[in-house]
Biopython code that builds the backbone (N, CA, C, O; Angstrom):
import numpy as np
from Bio.PDB.StructureBuilder import StructureBuilder

atoms = [
    (1, "MET", "N", (34.227, -9.345, -8.042)),
    (1, "MET", "CA", (34.925, -8.211, -8.186)),
    (1, "MET", "C", (35.315, -7.910, -6.758)),
    (1, "MET", "O", (34.633, -8.136, -5.758)),
    (2, "PHE", "N", (36.568, -7.342, -6.817)),
    (2, "PHE", "CA", (37.250, -6.803, -5.541)),
    (2, "PHE", "C", (37.175, -5.300, -5.388)),
    (2, "PHE", "O", (37.055, -4.664, -6.436)),
    (3, "THR", "N", (37.221, -4.713, -4.388)),
    (3, "THR", "CA", (36.970, -3.295, -4.412)),
    (3, "THR", "C", (38.068, -2.482, -3.671)),
    (3, "THR", "O", (38.325, -2.821, -2.516)),
    (4, "VAL", "N", (38.657, -1.566, -4.161)),
    (4, "VAL", "CA", (39.546, -0.492, -3.705)),
    (4, "VAL", "C", (39.006, 0.855, -3.708)),
    (4, "VAL", "O", (38.753, 1.511, -4.718)),
    (5, "GLY", "N", (38.841, 1.236, -2.442)),
    (5, "GLY", "CA", (38.243, 2.712, -2.672)),
    (5, "GLY", "C", (36.784, 2.667, -3.193)),
    (5, "GLY", "O", (35.981, 1.817, -2.808)),
    (6, "ILE", "N", (36.488, 3.653, -4.110)),
    (6, "ILE", "CA", (35.189, 3.550, -4.857)),
    (6, "ILE", "C", (35.301, 2.868, -5.945)),
    (6, "ILE", "O", (34.234, 2.366, -6.298)),
    (7, "ARG", "N", (36.383, 2.612, -6.763)),
    (7, "ARG", "CA", (36.399, 1.864, -7.972)),
    (7, "ARG", "C", (36.582, 0.436, -7.779)),
    (7, "ARG", "O", (37.489, 0.020, -7.059)),
    (8, "PRO", "N", (35.663, -0.449, -8.462)),
    (8, "PRO", "CA", (35.883, -1.966, -8.260)),
    (8, "PRO", "C", (37.205, -2.181, -9.114)),
    (8, "PRO", "O", (37.468, -1.617, -10.176)),
    (9, "MET", "N", (37.959, -3.080, -8.461)),
    (9, "MET", "CA", (39.199, -3.713, -8.800)),
    (9, "MET", "C", (38.792, -4.472, -10.011)),
    (9, "MET", "O", (37.629, -4.870, -10.070)),
    (10, "VAL", "N", (39.609, -4.714, -10.973)),
    (10, "VAL", "CA", (39.532, -5.663, -12.129)),
    (10, "VAL", "C", (39.935, -6.965, -11.589)),
    (10, "VAL", "O", (40.878, -7.134, -10.816)),
    (11, "ASP", "N", (38.968, -8.094, -12.162)),
    (11, "ASP", "CA", (38.941, -9.266, -11.914)),
    (11, "ASP", "C", (40.486, -9.833, -12.419)),
    (11, "ASP", "O", (40.753, -9.786, -13.620)),
    (12, "PRO", "N", (41.413, -10.333, -11.505)),
    (12, "PRO", "CA", (42.678, -10.530, -12.016)),
    (12, "PRO", "C", (42.772, -11.626, -13.083)),
    (12, "PRO", "O", (43.886, -11.811, -13.573)),
    (13, "THR", "N", (41.839, -12.307, -13.469)),
    (13, "THR", "CA", (41.658, -13.253, -14.462)),
    (13, "THR", "C", (41.363, -12.527, -15.778)),
    (13, "THR", "O", (41.728, -13.078, -16.817)),
    (14, "SER", "N", (40.732, -11.331, -15.836)),
    (14, "SER", "CA", (40.407, -10.766, -17.040)),
    (14, "SER", "C", (41.595, -9.812, -17.571)),
    (14, "SER", "O", (42.417, -9.261, -16.839)),
    (15, "LEU", "N", (41.541, -9.720, -18.907)),
    (15, "LEU", "CA", (42.488, -9.008, -19.670)),
    (15, "LEU", "C", (42.058, -7.778, -20.167)),
    (15, "LEU", "O", (40.883, -7.593, -20.485)),
    (16, "PRO", "N", (43.103, -6.745, -20.274)),
    (16, "PRO", "CA", (42.585, -5.569, -20.942)),
    (16, "PRO", "C", (42.354, -5.645, -22.464)),
    (16, "PRO", "O", (42.705, -6.630, -23.113)),
    (17, "PRO", "N", (41.827, -4.709, -22.941)),
    (17, "PRO", "CA", (41.618, -5.039, -24.483)),
    (17, "PRO", "C", (42.811, -5.031, -25.334)),
    (17, "PRO", "O", (43.803, -4.444, -24.901)),
    (18, "GLU", "N", (42.864, -5.657, -26.605)),
    (18, "GLU", "CA", (43.950, -5.763, -27.362)),
    (18, "GLU", "C", (44.114, -4.361, -28.012)),
    (18, "GLU", "O", (43.165, -3.655, -28.352)),
    (19, "PHE", "N", (45.443, -4.033, -28.149)),
    (19, "PHE", "CA", (45.728, -2.728, -28.989)),
    (19, "PHE", "C", (46.380, -2.884, -30.147)),
    (19, "PHE", "O", (47.113, -3.869, -30.229)),
    (20, "ALA", "N", (46.280, -1.989, -31.280)),
    (20, "ALA", "CA", (47.049, -2.081, -32.330)),
    (20, "ALA", "C", (48.424, -1.398, -32.275)),
    (20, "ALA", "O", (49.324, -1.709, -33.055)),
    (21, "ASP", "N", (48.548, -0.513, -31.384)),
    (21, "ASP", "CA", (50.074, -0.118, -31.111)),
    (21, "ASP", "C", (50.122, 0.599, -29.675)),
    (21, "ASP", "O", (49.110, 0.713, -28.984)),
    (22, "SER", "N", (51.218, 1.011, -29.338)),
    (22, "SER", "CA", (51.497, 1.455, -27.934)),
    (22, "SER", "C", (50.561, 2.693, -27.957)),
    (22, "SER", "O", (49.808, 2.847, -26.996)),
    (23, "ARG", "N", (50.547, 3.468, -28.839)),
    (23, "ARG", "CA", (49.801, 4.859, -28.782)),
    (23, "ARG", "C", (48.386, 4.688, -28.336)),
    (23, "ARG", "O", (47.902, 5.423, -27.476)),
    (24, "GLN", "N", (47.659, 3.641, -28.960)),
    (24, "GLN", "CA", (46.284, 3.373, -28.246)),
    (24, "GLN", "C", (46.405, 2.842, -26.834)),
    (24, "GLN", "O", (45.600, 3.222, -25.985)),
    (25, "ARG", "N", (47.327, 2.020, -26.549)),
    (25, "ARG", "CA", (47.303, 1.744, -25.160)),
    (25, "ARG", "C", (47.499, 2.771, -24.344)),
    (25, "ARG", "O", (46.866, 2.855, -23.292)),
    (26, "ALA", "N", (48.337, 3.624, -24.691)),
    (26, "ALA", "CA", (48.726, 4.744, -23.797)),
    (26, "ALA", "C", (47.294, 5.753, -23.519)),
    (26, "ALA", "O", (47.022, 6.250, -22.426)),
    (27, "ILE", "N", (46.632, 5.883, -24.535)),
    (27, "ILE", "CA", (45.553, 6.660, -24.447)),
    (27, "ILE", "C", (44.510, 5.971, -23.540)),
    (27, "ILE", "O", (43.890, 6.621, -22.698)),
    (28, "TRP", "N", (44.312, 4.556, -23.737)),
    (28, "TRP", "CA", (43.382, 3.855, -22.882)),
    (28, "TRP", "C", (43.812, 3.860, -21.673)),
    (28, "TRP", "O", (42.982, 4.020, -20.778)),
    (29, "VAL", "N", (45.249, 3.684, -21.334)),
    (29, "VAL", "CA", (45.783, 3.571, -19.762)),
    (29, "VAL", "C", (45.465, 4.980, -19.286)),
    (29, "VAL", "O", (44.833, 4.940, -18.231)),
    (30, "MET", "N", (45.682, 6.123, -19.692)),
    (30, "MET", "CA", (45.353, 7.364, -19.289)),
    (30, "MET", "C", (44.033, 7.547, -18.802)),
    (30, "MET", "O", (43.805, 8.104, -17.728)),
    (31, "GLY", "N", (43.005, 7.020, -19.685)),
    (31, "GLY", "CA", (41.717, 7.245, -19.332)),
    (31, "GLY", "C", (41.401, 6.297, -18.186)),
    (31, "GLY", "O", (40.758, 6.732, -17.230)),
    (32, "GLU", "N", (41.792, 5.084, -18.214)),
    (32, "GLU", "CA", (41.560, 4.317, -17.136)),
    (32, "GLU", "C", (42.081, 4.861, -15.723)),
    (32, "GLU", "O", (41.365, 4.836, -14.722)),
    (33, "LEU", "N", (43.320, 5.329, -15.729)),
    (33, "LEU", "CA", (43.923, 5.975, -14.654)),
    (33, "LEU", "C", (43.132, 6.908, -14.082)),
    (33, "LEU", "O", (42.998, 6.909, -12.858)),
    (34, "LYS", "N", (42.480, 7.858, -14.899)),
    (34, "LYS", "CA", (41.652, 9.001, -14.622)),
    (34, "LYS", "C", (40.394, 8.426, -13.942)),
    (34, "LYS", "O", (39.998, 8.867, -12.863)),
    (35, "TYR", "N", (39.796, 7.458, -14.584)),
    (35, "TYR", "CA", (38.634, 6.885, -13.938)),
    (35, "TYR", "C", (38.980, 6.335, -12.409)),
    (35, "TYR", "O", (38.227, 6.541, -11.458)),
    (36, "ALA", "N", (40.017, 5.729, -12.330)),
    (36, "ALA", "CA", (40.538, 5.254, -11.014)),
    (36, "ALA", "C", (40.933, 6.293, -10.066)),
    (36, "ALA", "O", (41.249, 5.977, -8.919)),
    (37, "GLY", "N", (40.941, 7.787, -10.545)),
    (37, "GLY", "CA", (41.266, 8.629, -9.652)),
    (37, "GLY", "C", (42.728, 8.857, -9.567)),
    (37, "GLY", "O", (43.055, 9.463, -8.547)),
    (38, "THR", "N", (43.590, 8.569, -10.282)),
    (38, "THR", "CA", (45.105, 8.685, -10.360)),
    (38, "THR", "C", (45.450, 9.106, -11.821)),
    (38, "THR", "O", (44.672, 9.404, -12.726)),
    (39, "SER", "N", (46.870, 9.052, -11.823)),
    (39, "SER", "CA", (47.463, 9.452, -13.076)),
    (39, "SER", "C", (48.759, 8.977, -13.182)),
    (39, "SER", "O", (49.253, 8.341, -12.251)),
    (40, "LEU", "N", (49.471, 9.243, -14.365)),
    (40, "LEU", "CA", (50.783, 8.815, -14.468)),
    (40, "LEU", "C", (51.605, 9.716, -13.646)),
    (40, "LEU", "O", (52.549, 9.288, -12.982)),
    (41, "ASN", "N", (51.234, 11.068, -13.682)),
    (41, "ASN", "CA", (51.981, 11.972, -12.734)),
    (41, "ASN", "C", (51.934, 11.581, -11.315)),
    (41, "ASN", "O", (52.980, 11.630, -10.667)),
    (42, "LYS", "N", (50.867, 11.209, -10.775)),
    (42, "LYS", "CA", (50.716, 10.762, -9.335)),
    (42, "LYS", "C", (51.580, 9.432, -9.196)),
    (42, "LYS", "O", (52.221, 9.226, -8.165)),
    (43, "ILE", "N", (51.581, 8.561, -10.225)),
    (43, "ILE", "CA", (52.369, 7.295, -10.005)),
    (43, "ILE", "C", (53.829, 7.559, -9.957)),
    (43, "ILE", "O", (54.566, 6.968, -9.168)),
    (44, "ALA", "N", (54.275, 8.522, -10.873)),
    (44, "ALA", "CA", (55.724, 8.993, -10.700)),
    (44, "ALA", "C", (56.113, 9.671, -9.481)),
    (44, "ALA", "O", (57.167, 9.444, -8.887)),
    (45, "ALA", "N", (55.082, 10.656, -9.062)),
    (45, "ALA", "CA", (55.542, 11.203, -7.753)),
    (45, "ALA", "C", (55.434, 10.349, -6.479)),
    (45, "ALA", "O", (56.195, 10.606, -5.547)),
    (46, "GLU", "N", (54.548, 9.358, -6.376)),
    (46, "GLU", "CA", (54.521, 8.364, -5.354)),
    (46, "GLU", "C", (55.711, 7.475, -5.332)),
    (46, "GLU", "O", (55.954, 6.894, -4.274)),
    (47, "ASN", "N", (56.540, 7.279, -6.430)),
    (47, "ASN", "CA", (57.453, 6.406, -6.569)),
    (47, "ASN", "C", (58.936, 7.120, -6.676)),
    (47, "ASN", "O", (59.994, 6.496, -6.767)),
    (48, "GLY", "N", (58.805, 8.497, -6.647)),
    (48, "GLY", "CA", (60.089, 9.369, -6.645)),
    (48, "GLY", "C", (60.698, 9.327, -8.080)),
    (48, "GLY", "O", (61.898, 9.554, -8.231)),
    (49, "TRP", "N", (59.926, 9.052, -9.084)),
    (49, "TRP", "CA", (60.505, 9.080, -10.584)),
    (49, "TRP", "C", (60.014, 10.357, -11.284)),
    (49, "TRP", "O", (59.009, 10.980, -10.942)),
    (50, "ASN", "N", (60.899, 10.708, -12.387)),
    (50, "ASN", "CA", (60.465, 11.736, -13.060)),
    (50, "ASN", "C", (59.214, 11.149, -14.056)),
    (50, "ASN", "O", (59.125, 10.071, -14.642)),
    (51, "ARG", "N", (58.318, 12.271, -14.004)),
    (51, "ARG", "CA", (57.052, 11.765, -14.878)),
    (51, "ARG", "C", (57.360, 11.395, -16.142)),
    (51, "ARG", "O", (56.578, 10.597, -16.659)),
    (52, "SER", "N", (58.369, 11.791, -16.836)),
    (52, "SER", "CA", (58.728, 11.402, -18.348)),
    (52, "SER", "C", (59.140, 9.903, -18.410)),
    (52, "SER", "O", (59.028, 9.281, -19.466)),
    (53, "ALA", "N", (59.651, 9.283, -17.191)),
    (53, "ALA", "CA", (59.985, 7.951, -17.065)),
    (53, "ALA", "C", (58.773, 7.010, -17.146)),
    (53, "ALA", "O", (58.734, 5.948, -17.768)),
    (54, "VAL", "N", (57.764, 7.583, -16.401)),
    (54, "VAL", "CA", (56.576, 6.899, -16.440)),
    (54, "VAL", "C", (55.611, 6.816, -17.746)),
    (54, "VAL", "O", (54.939, 5.854, -18.119)),
    (55, "TYR", "N", (55.732, 8.023, -18.294)),
    (55, "TYR", "CA", (55.146, 8.108, -19.556)),
    (55, "TYR", "C", (55.827, 7.296, -20.679)),
    (55, "TYR", "O", (55.171, 6.677, -21.517)),
    (56, "ARG", "N", (57.042, 7.327, -20.656)),
    (56, "ARG", "CA", (57.901, 6.593, -21.681)),
    (56, "ARG", "C", (57.699, 5.152, -21.582)),
    (56, "ARG", "O", (57.816, 4.487, -22.611)),
    (57, "ALA", "N", (57.370, 4.501, -20.320)),
    (57, "ALA", "CA", (57.167, 3.131, -20.001)),
    (57, "ALA", "C", (55.974, 2.694, -20.889)),
    (57, "ALA", "O", (55.933, 1.482, -21.102)),
    (58, "LEU", "N", (55.047, 3.406, -21.418)),
    (58, "LEU", "CA", (53.857, 3.060, -22.096)),
    (58, "LEU", "C", (54.361, 2.690, -23.467)),
    (58, "LEU", "O", (53.645, 1.981, -24.173)),
    (59, "HIS", "N", (55.471, 3.088, -23.885)),
    (59, "HIS", "CA", (56.104, 2.995, -25.318)),
    (59, "HIS", "C", (57.282, 2.188, -25.497)),
    (59, "HIS", "O", (57.451, 1.546, -26.534)),
    (60, "VAL", "N", (58.194, 2.184, -24.445)),
    (60, "VAL", "CA", (59.484, 1.467, -24.262)),
    (60, "VAL", "C", (59.712, 0.854, -23.018)),
    (60, "VAL", "O", (59.523, 1.489, -21.980)),
    (61, "PRO", "N", (60.154, -0.483, -23.011)),
    (61, "PRO", "CA", (60.076, -1.288, -21.840)),
    (61, "PRO", "C", (60.969, -0.537, -20.795)),
    (61, "PRO", "O", (62.034, 0.052, -20.984)),
    (62, "SER", "N", (60.122, -0.745, -19.438)),
    (62, "SER", "CA", (60.992, -0.082, -18.465)),
    (62, "SER", "C", (60.220, -0.888, -17.205)),
    (62, "SER", "O", (59.174, -0.364, -16.823)),
    (63, "PHE", "N", (60.614, -2.013, -16.588)),
    (63, "PHE", "CA", (59.930, -2.864, -15.840)),
    (63, "PHE", "C", (59.337, -2.274, -14.518)),
    (63, "PHE", "O", (58.162, -2.518, -14.248)),
    (64, "PRO", "N", (60.129, -1.480, -13.656)),
    (64, "PRO", "CA", (59.590, -0.866, -12.515)),
    (64, "PRO", "C", (58.301, -0.009, -12.949)),
    (64, "PRO", "O", (57.275, -0.138, -12.281)),
    (65, "GLN", "N", (58.324, 0.756, -13.916)),
    (65, "GLN", "CA", (57.350, 1.758, -14.130)),
    (65, "GLN", "C", (56.158, 0.967, -14.753)),
    (65, "GLN", "O", (55.010, 1.363, -14.551)),
    (66, "GLU", "N", (56.418, -0.203, -15.548)),
    (66, "GLU", "CA", (55.369, -0.958, -16.000)),
    (66, "GLU", "C", (54.520, -1.516, -14.779)),
    (66, "GLU", "O", (53.290, -1.481, -14.738)),
    (67, "GLN", "N", (55.309, -2.012, -13.832)),
    (67, "GLN", "CA", (54.617, -2.574, -12.682)),
    (67, "GLN", "C", (53.910, -1.677, -11.782)),
    (67, "GLN", "O", (53.001, -2.045, -11.038)),
    (68, "ALA", "N", (54.337, -0.535, -11.868)),
    (68, "ALA", "CA", (53.402, 0.397, -11.029)),
    (68, "ALA", "C", (52.097, 0.816, -11.863)),
    (68, "ALA", "O", (51.007, 0.975, -11.314)),
    (69, "ILE", "N", (52.317, 0.986, -13.290)),
    (69, "ILE", "CA", (51.064, 1.307, -14.059)),
    (69, "ILE", "C", (50.096, 0.039, -13.827)),
    (69, "ILE", "O", (48.952, 0.145, -13.384)),
    (70, "ALA", "N", (50.675, -1.101, -14.164)),
    (70, "ALA", "CA", (49.707, -2.220, -14.063)),
    (70, "ALA", "C", (49.134, -2.531, -12.689)),
    (70, "ALA", "O", (47.987, -2.960, -12.563)),
    (71, "ARG", "N", (49.996, -2.296, -11.598)),
    (71, "ARG", "CA", (49.183, -2.242, -10.240)),
    (71, "ARG", "C", (48.072, -1.306, -10.171)),
    (71, "ARG", "O", (46.958, -1.643, -9.769)),
    (72, "ALA", "N", (48.390, -0.044, -10.588)),
    (72, "ALA", "CA", (47.411, 1.010, -10.426)),
    (72, "ALA", "C", (45.952, 0.656, -11.375)),
    (72, "ALA", "O", (44.868, 1.212, -11.199)),
    (73, "LEU", "N", (46.204, -0.256, -12.261)),
    (73, "LEU", "CA", (44.994, -0.484, -13.065)),
    (73, "LEU", "C", (44.392, -1.812, -12.581)),
    (73, "LEU", "O", (43.268, -2.092, -12.998)),
    (74, "GLY", "N", (45.041, -2.696, -11.714)),
    (74, "GLY", "CA", (44.710, -3.972, -11.322)),
    (74, "GLY", "C", (44.884, -5.119, -12.390)),
    (74, "GLY", "O", (44.173, -6.124, -12.399)),
    (75, "TYR", "N", (45.834, -4.887, -13.233)),
    (75, "TYR", "CA", (46.209, -5.996, -14.201)),
    (75, "TYR", "C", (47.645, -6.272, -13.896)),
    (75, "TYR", "O", (48.400, -5.566, -13.227)),
    (76, "SER", "N", (47.940, -7.553, -14.564)),
    (76, "SER", "CA", (49.414, -8.061, -14.471)),
    (76, "SER", "C", (50.176, -7.306, -15.438)),
    (76, "SER", "O", (49.655, -6.782, -16.423)),
    (77, "VAL", "N", (51.495, -7.241, -15.143)),
    (77, "VAL", "CA", (52.345, -6.481, -16.232)),
    (77, "VAL", "C", (52.137, -7.306, -17.593)),
    (77, "VAL", "O", (51.887, -6.740, -18.657)),
    (78, "GLU", "N", (52.245, -8.497, -17.480)),
    (78, "GLU", "CA", (52.110, -9.495, -18.664)),
    (78, "GLU", "C", (50.872, -9.140, -19.505)),
    (78, "GLU", "O", (50.879, -9.002, -20.728)),
    (79, "ALA", "N", (49.790, -9.008, -18.679)),
    (79, "ALA", "CA", (48.463, -8.642, -19.383)),
    (79, "ALA", "C", (48.505, -7.350, -20.157)),
    (79, "ALA", "O", (48.100, -7.212, -21.311)),
    (80, "LEU", "N", (49.053, -6.399, -19.376)),
    (80, "LEU", "CA", (49.057, -5.189, -19.970)),
    (80, "LEU", "C", (49.894, -4.918, -21.146)),
    (80, "LEU", "O", (49.526, -4.196, -22.073)),
    (81, "PHE", "N", (51.118, -5.561, -21.080)),
    (81, "PHE", "CA", (52.128, -5.251, -22.026)),
    (81, "PHE", "C", (52.631, -6.601, -22.496)),
    (81, "PHE", "O", (53.721, -7.048, -22.140)),
    (82, "PRO", "N", (51.724, -7.291, -23.382)),
    (82, "PRO", "CA", (51.784, -8.614, -23.650)),
    (82, "PRO", "C", (53.064, -8.716, -24.674)),
    (82, "PRO", "O", (53.747, -9.740, -24.706)),
    (83, "GLU", "N", (53.322, -7.650, -25.457)),
    (83, "GLU", "CA", (54.381, -7.873, -26.378)),
    (83, "GLU", "C", (55.711, -7.825, -25.920)),
    (83, "GLU", "O", (56.668, -8.023, -26.668)),
    (84, "ARG", "N", (55.812, -7.560, -24.680)),
    (84, "ARG", "CA", (57.222, -7.611, -23.884)),
    (84, "ARG", "C", (57.427, -8.895, -23.357)),
    (84, "ARG", "O", (58.409, -8.976, -22.619)),
    (85, "TYR", "N", (56.636, -10.144, -23.564)),
    (85, "TYR", "CA", (56.723, -11.410, -22.988)),
    (85, "TYR", "C", (56.667, -12.421, -24.064)),
    (85, "TYR", "O", (55.944, -12.159, -25.025)),
    (86, "ASP", "N", (57.276, -13.459, -24.052)),
    (86, "ASP", "CA", (57.184, -14.591, -24.960)),
    (86, "ASP", "C", (55.990, -15.376, -24.453)),
    (86, "ASP", "O", (55.353, -15.047, -23.452)),
    (87, "ALA", "N", (55.698, -16.555, -25.293)),
    (87, "ALA", "CA", (54.591, -17.384, -25.043)),
    (87, "ALA", "C", (54.542, -18.070, -23.782)),
    (87, "ALA", "O", (53.481, -18.451, -23.289)),
    (88, "GLY", "N", (55.863, -18.265, -23.155)),
    (88, "GLY", "CA", (56.133, -19.015, -21.930)),
    (88, "GLY", "C", (55.957, -17.853, -20.856)),
    (88, "GLY", "O", (56.211, -18.223, -19.710)),
    (89, "GLY", "N", (55.604, -16.632, -20.983)),
    (89, "GLY", "CA", (55.576, -15.829, -19.895)),
    (89, "GLY", "C", (57.018, -15.212, -19.439)),
    (89, "GLY", "O", (57.163, -14.569, -18.400)),
    (90, "ASN", "N", (57.869, -15.448, -20.194)),
    (90, "ASN", "CA", (59.293, -14.665, -19.902)),
    (90, "ASN", "C", (59.483, -13.469, -20.543)),
    (90, "ASN", "O", (59.029, -13.252, -21.667)),
    (91, "ARG", "N", (60.155, -12.636, -19.876)),
    (91, "ARG", "CA", (60.412, -11.328, -20.241)),
    (91, "ARG", "C", (61.369, -11.248, -21.490)),
    (91, "ARG", "O", (62.458, -11.815, -21.584)),
    (92, "LEU", "N", (60.782, -10.457, -22.413)),
    (92, "LEU", "CA", (62.073, -10.554, -23.743)),
    (92, "LEU", "C", (63.024, -9.431, -23.280)),
    (92, "LEU", "O", (64.196, -9.597, -23.620)),
    (93, "HIS", "N", (62.743, -8.312, -22.563)),
    (93, "HIS", "CA", (63.706, -7.376, -22.407)),
    (93, "HIS", "C", (64.389, -7.592, -21.195)),
    (93, "HIS", "O", (63.755, -8.211, -20.340)),
    (94, "ARG", "N", (65.631, -7.197, -20.894)),
    (94, "ARG", "CA", (66.451, -7.281, -19.872)),
    (94, "ARG", "C", (65.934, -6.612, -18.729)),
    (94, "ARG", "O", (65.460, -5.499, -18.953)),
    (95, "VAL", "N", (65.910, -7.055, -17.474)),
    (95, "VAL", "CA", (65.498, -6.189, -16.288)),
    (95, "VAL", "C", (66.752, -6.204, -15.373)),
    (95, "VAL", "O", (67.312, -7.216, -14.951)),
    (96, "ARG", "N", (67.099, -4.917, -15.137)),
    (96, "ARG", "CA", (68.306, -4.680, -14.286)),
    (96, "ARG", "C", (67.831, -4.977, -12.827)),
    (96, "ARG", "O", (66.769, -4.594, -12.337)),
    (97, "PRO", "N", (68.926, -5.827, -12.132)),
    (97, "PRO", "CA", (68.552, -6.130, -10.627)),
    (97, "PRO", "C", (68.521, -4.888, -9.904)),
    (97, "PRO", "O", (69.108, -3.839, -10.168)),
    (98, "LEU", "N", (67.709, -5.177, -8.905)),
    (98, "LEU", "CA", (67.310, -3.803, -7.970)),
    (98, "LEU", "C", (68.687, -3.450, -7.155)),
    (98, "LEU", "O", (69.419, -4.275, -6.608)),
    (99, "GLY", "N", (68.837, -2.245, -7.196)),
    (99, "GLY", "CA", (70.221, -1.589, -6.493)),
    (99, "GLY", "C", (71.306, -1.482, -7.537)),
    (99, "GLY", "O", (72.365, -0.916, -7.267)),
    (100, "GLN", "N", (71.086, -1.972, -8.638)),
    (100, "GLN", "CA", (72.315, -1.456, -9.677)),
    (100, "GLN", "C", (71.782, -0.599, -10.693)),
    (100, "GLN", "O", (70.616, -0.434, -11.052)),
    (101, "CYS", "N", (72.784, -0.117, -11.064)),
    (101, "CYS", "CA", (72.527, 1.139, -12.200)),
    (101, "CYS", "C", (73.617, 1.268, -13.198)),
    (101, "CYS", "O", (74.726, 0.972, -12.755)),
    (102, "ARG", "N", (73.579, 1.541, -14.113)),
    (102, "ARG", "CA", (74.842, 1.976, -15.019)),
    (102, "ARG", "C", (75.278, 3.494, -14.652)),
    (102, "ARG", "O", (74.472, 4.389, -14.398)),
    (103, "HIS", "N", (76.558, 3.621, -14.664)),
    (103, "HIS", "CA", (77.021, 4.887, -14.363)),
    (103, "HIS", "C", (78.412, 5.079, -15.180)),
    (103, "HIS", "O", (79.271, 4.198, -15.204)),
    (104, "VAL", "N", (78.540, 6.329, -15.849)),
    (104, "VAL", "CA", (79.687, 6.770, -16.507)),
    (104, "VAL", "C", (80.225, 7.887, -15.840)),
    (104, "VAL", "O", (79.622, 8.958, -15.787)),
    (105, "ASP", "N", (81.552, 7.657, -15.226)),
    (105, "ASP", "CA", (81.961, 8.770, -14.313)),
    (105, "ASP", "C", (82.811, 9.790, -15.155)),
    (105, "ASP", "O", (83.095, 9.658, -16.345)),
    (106, "VAL", "N", (83.120, 10.691, -14.441)),
    (106, "VAL", "CA", (83.892, 11.991, -15.339)),
    (106, "VAL", "C", (84.897, 11.549, -16.153)),
    (106, "VAL", "O", (85.201, 12.274, -17.100)),
    (107, "THR", "N", (85.543, 10.408, -15.977)),
    (107, "THR", "CA", (86.757, 9.932, -16.686)),
    (107, "THR", "C", (86.162, 9.327, -17.960)),
    (107, "THR", "O", (86.965, 9.128, -18.872)),
    (108, "GLY", "N", (85.005, 9.034, -18.146)),
    (108, "GLY", "CA", (84.368, 8.361, -19.108)),
    (108, "GLY", "C", (84.333, 6.737, -19.055)),
    (108, "GLY", "O", (83.998, 6.050, -20.020)),
    (109, "ASN", "N", (84.709, 6.243, -17.843)),
    (109, "ASN", "CA", (84.865, 4.942, -17.722)),
    (109, "ASN", "C", (83.424, 4.514, -17.395)),
    (109, "ASN", "O", (82.775, 5.089, -16.522)),
    (110, "ASP", "N", (82.862, 3.324, -18.237)),
    (110, "ASP", "CA", (81.427, 2.970, -17.872)),
    (110, "ASP", "C", (81.657, 1.713, -17.088)),
    (110, "ASP", "O", (82.474, 0.835, -17.364)),
    (111, "HIS", "N", (80.842, 1.745, -16.091)),
    (111, "HIS", "CA", (80.831, 0.525, -15.083)),
    (111, "HIS", "C", (79.629, 0.458, -14.503)),
    (111, "HIS", "O", (78.791, 1.343, -14.675)),
    (112, "ALA", "N", (79.411, -0.645, -13.721)),
    (112, "ALA", "CA", (78.193, -0.826, -13.071)),
    (112, "ALA", "C", (78.556, -0.588, -11.394)),
    (112, "ALA", "O", (79.610, -0.998, -10.908)),
    (113, "ARG", "N", (77.678, 0.021, -10.728)),
    (113, "ARG", "CA", (78.015, 0.407, -9.503)),
    (113, "ARG", "C", (76.587, 0.105, -8.373)),
    (113, "ARG", "O", (75.416, 0.205, -8.740)),
    (114, "GLU", "N", (76.947, -0.205, -7.223)),
    (114, "GLU", "CA", (75.732, -0.444, -6.324)),
    (114, "GLU", "C", (75.253, 0.924, -5.984)),
    (114, "GLU", "O", (75.963, 1.903, -5.750)),
    (115, "ALA", "N", (73.884, 0.859, -5.987)),
    (115, "ALA", "CA", (73.270, 2.191, -5.507)),
    (115, "ALA", "C", (73.331, 2.308, -4.048)),
    (115, "ALA", "O", (73.321, 1.323, -3.309)),
    (116, "ALA", "N", (73.400, 3.607, -3.609)),
    (116, "ALA", "CA", (73.684, 3.917, -2.200)),
    (116, "ALA", "C", (72.365, 3.697, -1.449)),
    (116, "ALA", "O", (72.308, 3.885, -0.234)),
]
sb = StructureBuilder()
sb.init_structure("model")
sb.init_model(0)
sb.init_chain("A")
sb.init_seg("    ")
for serial, (resi, resn, name, xyz) in enumerate(atoms, 1):
    if name == "N":
        sb.init_residue(resn, " ", resi, " ")
    sb.init_atom(name, np.array(xyz, "f"), 0.0, 1.0, " ", f" {name:<3s}", serial, name[0])
structure = sb.get_structure()
């Protein structure tokens, strides 16, 4: 076991329990985060995200938030959210490159832009 603070880190080769649905996983994640001395709200604040974005990532694919949650629990993203990856370990949902976002300007033109 590896240690971080007072809570032993999870062995990187271990897997979280299997869940019937995202709601069960969300309940388990929130309990594990509380045990670790953190929360989804703290993860959001540390990363400058709205707390609803982090909560939503438990049910809807959102790679940066998934990474932060998995890191806080000591699991890989693939282990914590296995339904979001194929058998080869490739992500099933698109991940937007860092620094790019979708933007709709006031004229209604939808276009990608570089983040400042």
